[in-house]
N, C-alpha and C positions, 0 to 999 in steps of 0.2 A: 404300808406296814411300818410300825415304829421300830426303833433299834431294840427297845426292851422286848417287844414281841418276837423279833428275830432271834435275840439271844435266848429267850425262853424256849423257842422252837428248837434251836440248836442243842440246848442243854437236854431237852426232852428226847431228841433223836439219839444223843450220846448215851443217855440213860437206858433207852430201849435197846440200843445196840449192845451195851455192856450186859444187860440182863439176858439177852438171847445168847451172847457168846459164852456166858458162864453157867447157863442152865443145863441141867441134866436132860437126857432124852425125855423122861417123863414130865419134867417141868416144861419142856418145849411143847409137848402135846397139850398141856393145860393152857399155856399161853396161846396156842392156836385156837383152842376152844373159846378162850376169852375174846380173841379177835373176832371170830365168827359171830359170837353172841352180841358183841358190840355193834357189828354191822347190821345184824338183824333188828336190834333195838332202834337204830337210826332209820332203817327201812320202815319199821312199823310207824314211827313218827311221821315219816314222809307219806306213808299210805293214808294215815288219818288226815293229815293236812290236805292232801290232794283230793280225797273223797269229799271233803267239805268245800272245795274250791270250785268256782265257776269256770276257771281257766287252769286246770291242773297241768303241772309240769312233772312228768314222770321220770325225768332223766336222773335225778339224784336217787330216787327209789331203785331204778334199774341198776345204777352203779353200786349201791350198797348191797343189793341182792347178789349181784355178780361177784362182789368181793367175798361175801359169805360163802357162796358156792365154790369159789376158787380155793378157799381155805379147806373146805370139806374135800375137794378133789385132791389137794396136797396131802391131807391126812390119809386119804384112801391110797394114794400112790406110794406113801411111805410105809405101808404095811409090809412086814417081813413074812411072806408066805412060807419060807423055808424053816424058820425057827419055830413057828406055832401055826401050822397050816389050818387047823380047825378054827382057832380063834380068829385068824386073819380072814378066813372065808366068811365067818359070821359077821364080823365088824364091817367087812367090805360091803356085805348086803345091807347092813344098817346104814352105812354112809350113802349107798345108792338110794335107799328110801328117803334119807334126809335131802339129798340132792334133788330128787323128784319133787319133794314138797317145796323146796326153794324155787324150782323151775315153775311149778304150778302157781305158787304165790306171785312170782314175778310176771308170768304171762297173763294170768287172769285176775291179778290184784285181789287174791283171796287171803284174807287175814287169818282164817283158820289154818291154812297150810303154813303160813309164816309162823304161827304159834306152835304148830306141830314140830316144825324144824327147830325152833327155839327150845322147846321143852326137851326134845331128845338130846340136843347138844348140851343143854344144862345138866341133864341126868348123866351123860357121859363124862362131863367135866367133874361132877361130884364124885363119880366112881373112881376116876383117875386120881383125884385129889386124895380120896380115902386110901387108895393103894399106895400113894406116895407117902402119906403120913404114917402108914404101917411100916414102911421101909426105914423110917428114921429111928 
């Protein structure tokens, strides 16, 4: 790794850390959706690459799917059931549905399940972004 690449990587880490440390709770949720969506995009690329390969290597795919699932679990664990119990229960169930789609996509290499999880997360991100924009 060259010095320029290392410096670029350090600058990127500092930028991301600063962005997270200064974000509002709603902005953090949007950042988490972005992260999960990015992992799912990478997973889909790996899925397509491996389906066309004579010697597939599924380790990157599984890693990306796991990271997306971890983010959804974090979102689910962060719900405040005391403040808005009905909303929290509904979105908890939606997150469960997304995690199930991610698990099926990972275990059975099902692109339609991956796409389902991606679409739902993208829709959730759009909704949170619209709510954040209305607050401004």
